[in-house]
N, C-alpha and C positions, 0 to 999 in steps of 0.2 A: 905636202898634202894636208897637214894640220891647219894650214892657213885657208884652205879652200872654203869659201862660203862665209868667212868671218866678216869681211867688209860688207857683203850683201846683207847679212843678218843685222849688223849694226845700223846700216843706213835704213833698212826697213823699220827697225825699232825707233830710230830717230824721227822718221817722217810718218810712221804709221801707215805706210803706203808702199806697195810693190812698184807701182808706176812711177812715183816720185823718186824712189830709191834708184830705179833703173835710169831715170833721166840724169840724176846727179852723178851716177857712176859711168854713164855713157855706154850702157849696154842694154839689151832687150829685157823686157819684163819677164819673158819666158826663161831667160838665162838666170835672172835673179831667183826665180821660183825654183829652178832645177838645183841651183847651188845650195839653197837653204834646205830643200828636201833632202839632198845628199848629206848635208851637215847634220840634220836631225837623225837621219838613218845611221850615220857614223857614230853619233853620240848615244843613240837609242833613247832620245829624249824629245818630247814635243816642246818646241821653243815658242811657237806662235799660235794664237787662235786666229783663224781666218774665216771671215764671213764676206758676203757680197758688199757690205758697207764699211767694214772696219777690220783693221788688223791690230791685235794687242798681244802683249807678252804673257806667257804663262808664268807661274811662280818660278819654275826652273829657268825660264827664259830671262826673267829679271836678274837673277843671280848671274847667269852666264853673260848677260849684256854688260853688267857693271864691270866685270873683269875684262871683257873684250874691248869695251870702250877705253879703259885705262891703257891697254896694250896699244891700241891704234893711236891714242893721243901721244903715248911715249914715242911711237915710231915717227909720227908727224914732227914732234919736237926734235928728234934726232936729225931728221932730214933738214929741218929748218936751221938747226944749229950749224950744220955743215954749209948750207947755202949762205948763211949770214957771213961766213968767212970770205966768200967770193963775190958777193953782190951788195949793192947799196939799195936801200928801200925805194920802191917805185910802184906805180900803179894807182888805181882809184880806191878810195875809201868811201863807203856809203854809210852815213850815220843819221840818227834822229835824236832829238832832244826837246825838252819843254821850250815853249816859245821865248819867254822873257829870259829865262836862265841861259838859253842858247844865245840870244842876242847880246846879253850884257856880259856874261862870264865865259861861255864856252867858245864861241866862234872867234872872238879876238885872239884867244890862245891858239886855236887851230890855224889862224892866219900866221901867227908867230912861228908855229911849227913848220908851216909850208915855206916860210922864208929860209929855214935851215935845210929843208929837204925839198929841193926844187922839182924832183921827179915824182912827187906825190900829188895826186889830184883828189879833191874832196867834193862829194855831193852831200849836202845836208838838207834834211827836211825837218822843220821845226813844227811841232804839234803838241798840244796838251792831251791828246788822245793816246791811249796805249796802242802801239802799232805792233803787228805781228812781224817779227824780224825775218823769219824764214820765208813767209809768203811774199814779203816786200823785198827780199834780197838784200837786207841790211847786214852790214858787218858789225855794227856797233850801235848801242843805244845808251843815252845818259838818262838815268831815272833817279827820282828823289823819293826817299821814304822807305817804307818796308817793301821788300820784294816778295811777291807771291808765286812767281813762276819758277818751279824747281827744275824745269828742263833747261834753264839758262845758267851760264857761268857768269860770275860777277866779281868785280874788284872795286873796293871802296876807294873813292877818289878824294872826297872832302866831306864837309858837313855844313849844314845851314841852321839858322835859328829863326824862329818866328817871333816877331815883336808885336805887342799891342801898344798902340801909341795914338796921340792926338796933338793938335796944335794948342799952344798956350792960350790962345784966344777962346777956343772952345772950352777948355778946362776952367778958365776964369768965369765963364758965363754959366756953365752947367755943373761944375764941381768935378772932383777927382774920384773915380771909382776905387774903392779899397778892397773889395771882395768881388767874387764872381757874381753873386746875387745883385750887386749894384749895377751890373751891365743892363739889367732889364729896364733901368731908368734912363738909359742913354741911347742915342742914335748910333747904331753900329753899321758901319759901311761894309756891305757884303760883296764877296766875290761870287764864284760859281756855286758855292755851298752856303747853306744857311746855318752853319755851326762853326764854332772855333774850337781849337785844341788847347787844353790846359792840363796842369797837374792839379788834381782835385782838391787836396787839402792844403796846398801852399807850402808843403815841406818836401823838398826834393831829397830823396833818400837814395844814394847811389846803390845800384843793383836791384832796387825794388820799385822802379818807376812804372813797370808794365801794368801793375794792378791799380795804379793811381791815376792813370791817364783818363781824361774826361773830355767828351765832346759836348759843348754847351751850345744850345740853340739860341741864336741872337736874331735881332730884327732891326730894321731901320729904313730910311727913306731912299737909300741907294743900293742898287745891286748891279755891278759891272763885271764883265769877264775880262777886265783889263787892270792889271796891277798899277800901271802908270796912272790911269784915270782915278783909281782909288787913292793913290798917294796925293794926287792933285786935290781931290775932294777933302782929304784930311788936312792938307796944308791951308785950305781956304776955310777951315773951321766948321765943316759940315758935320763932323762926327768922329767916332773912334774907329780905328782900322786895325786888323791883324794881318801882317804881311811878312814875308821872309826878309832877312837882313839886307840882301842886295838891293831891295827897293828903298829901304828907309835909313840905312846907315849914315849917309852923308847928312840927312836932315836931323837925325838924332845928334850927330856931332856938332852941327851948327846951332842947335837949340830950336830949330823951326818945328820940330816934333819932340814930344816928351814921352819916354817909355813908361808904361803903366803895368800894374799887376805883375811885377817882376818875380815875386815869390811863386806865382802860379804858372810861370812860363814852362812850356813843355820841354822835354829833352830835345837836344839837337837831332835833326834828321840827317841820315846819311845820304850822300850822293854817290851813285854807283855807275861804273861802266859795265854794261851788260852785253853779252854776246852769245850766240847760239852754241850749245854744248857740242854740236857736231862740226863746228868750225874752229879748229884749234887756231890760236892766235898766230897770224902771219907776222913776219918781222915788221911790216909797216904798221899793223894794228897794235902790236905790242909796244912799238916806239911811241905811238900817239898816246896810248893809255898811260904809259909811264910818264910821258911829258905832262899830261893833264894832272896826274897824281902829284907831281912835283910842284906844279905852278898854281893849281887851284887853291884858294885860301878859304 
């Protein structure tokens, strides 16, 4: 009897909706409501605020939710651990990732993963927009940089570095910038944002980077929402560009591009596997996440 209403309460808290919780549980909305009302009566505590438009947790509800979520996650993990002994990974994985990172880094590894696990199917949607995983029915998202959504679980997969660079021909003609203020005298090739990221004073001090990060507004004759096109423009001497390592590494290695303002380079950004808190990792998702963490550089 102590378990009665627990799953219903956790699902309502996850989705902030009785209707959505009922759909996920495969029962009626009325049954969800009855179970939670009985749970509140048994505990003699109000767990949820209910209005016609919104469902939210009370302070007591938040505390109770954290404990109940951990219990359900533990139960899911126990069931999956037993299941893993008897079955091989199979089924469909639906994921999303940034466009270029997905094309160049992620999906080739996903293909390698599927060679090993032939019963896995993958649907991938590449987008630079932040997608709602729950509404879209996604199992997994790959995201880069700081995470803001505390309702999601995350595992760090890898890191990336942004480089400021230009072609030797451009630098010979217009000179080399030695400080951030010098960039105002240069043609900066822009992406979707009109600012670049730096460490403000040019001194990277481990553990104290957060208060030294600087967004510097730059301008120039080009603004593309395509990293490949920006690389092409830089290679042809049109200006200076700031892009992640996977765009420019091979050109830096060949000397076709030159890295600039290295002392001002911002800290590495983390690359994350993100999944909904209320979807404990299934064997197939866990295998893929672990595979990516091992092989992404």
